N, C-alpha and C positions, 0 to 999 in steps of 0.2 A: 240439341242432339239428344237422342234417346239414350245412347250408351257411349261412354268415352273411357278409354283405358290408356294408361301409360305402361308400356311393356318393352321388354327386351327378350329376344329369342336367344336361348343358350344352346350350347352343344348338347347338353343333357336333354333338352326338349326335343331336339332333332333326333337324338338317339332313342328316346322313348317312342316317338312317332314311328321310327323305322322298326323298332322291336314290335310295336303293335301291328304294323303291316306284315312283318315276317311271320309272327306267331299266330296271326289271325287268318292264315292261309294254309294251303296244302304244303307249302314249303316248310312252314313251321312244324307241321305234323311229321313230315319226313325228318326234320332236324331232331325232334324229340325221339322218334323211333330209332334213329341212328345212335343217338347218345345213350339211350337205354340199352340197346344191343351192345354197344361198346362197354358199358358198365358190366353187363352180364358176362361178356367174353373175358373181360379183365378179371372179374371175380373167379371165374371158372379156371382160367389158364395161368394165373399169375405165378403160381409155384412151379409150373412146368416149363416155362419159357426162359430164354436167355435175356440178358440185359437189353440188347437191341430191340427185341420184341416187346419188352416192358416199356421202353421209351415210345415205341409206335402205339402201343395201347393207351398210354397216357396222352399222347398227342391226339389220338382219335377221340378221347373223352373231351379234350380241351377245344376241339375245333368249333363246336357250336355253343359251348358254355363260357369260353374265355376269349378265344381268338376272334371269332366273328363279332361279338359285341364290342371288343376293343377296336377293331377296324372300323366298325360303324361309328363309334364315338369319335375316332380321329377324322373321319370324313365329315362328321357334324362340326368339329372344330374348324375345319377348312371352310365350310359353308358359312358359319357364323362370322368368320373374319371378313367376309364380303358384305355383310349386312350392316345397316346403320345401327349404332349402339343404342340410342334412345329413340323410341318411336311413340307417337300418340296416334291412336286409331279411334275413330268415331263412327258410329252407326246411327243413321236416321232413316226416315222414309224415302229419301232420295238415293241413298247408297252408302258407300263406305268412304270415309275421308281419312287419308293417311298423311301424317305430318312428321317430318324429320327436321333436323337442324338445317339441312341443305335444300330440301325440296318438299313440295306438297303434291299429292295426287288424289284422284277421285275415281271411284269405281262404282258404276251403276249396278243395281241389283240384277239386271238381266245378264250381266257379265259374270255373275256368280253361278258356278256349276253345282255346288253342293256344300253340305256342312256335315262334318263327322263329329260325333260325340264319343269321346274316349273317357276312361275313368279319371284321368288327370288333366285333360285338355279338351278344347273344342278347336277343330280345324276347319277353316273356311277356304274352299277351293274355288279359284277363278277359272274361266275358260282358257286363259292363256298359260295354263299349267303352273301357275304360281299359287301360293296359299298363305294364310295367316294362322299361326299357332297361338292360341290364347290359352294359357295355362290356368289352372285353378288359382294360382297365386295372383294372377292379374284379374280374374273374374270375381273371385271372392264368393259371396253368398248369392250373387246374381246369375250363377251359371245356368240354372234351369230356365229362368225367365229369359235370359239372353239367347239360349239355344232355341227356345220356342219362338222368339221374335225373329231371329235370322231364318229359321225354318219357314215361318209364315211368309217372309219376304221373297224367298226363292221359289215358293210353290205357285206363285202367280203365273 
């Protein structure tokens, strides 16, 4: 095999991927604009409003800075609970080989839809709406070479 990795997807990995998705889109821009607006409103009117309005202003600030990320993390924890704990994934010219304690599977390169390179991970997406998150922890110094290899295989 050209590349072989032992890895485990964590709730934090899923959280990071979700945050990249949200804040790399127009939804994220809207979240940032809303949060800045709430900060400005809070700074401007804090001394003039009653306690109930202060609570609402604080909740408004916390929606996209605390509440949304916490909910996404909890969703990630539920997803990770359904995944195998230890996985070995290998990549060669024939495709992707996935081995767990209970089963083995194989995915040909033509079933891979795309590869995303993020600052802390590489995500390989298959046509059946599944994917593999390979973090920098698993990839180590091979990240660039691995990304180029996978990208070359799916461009055929």
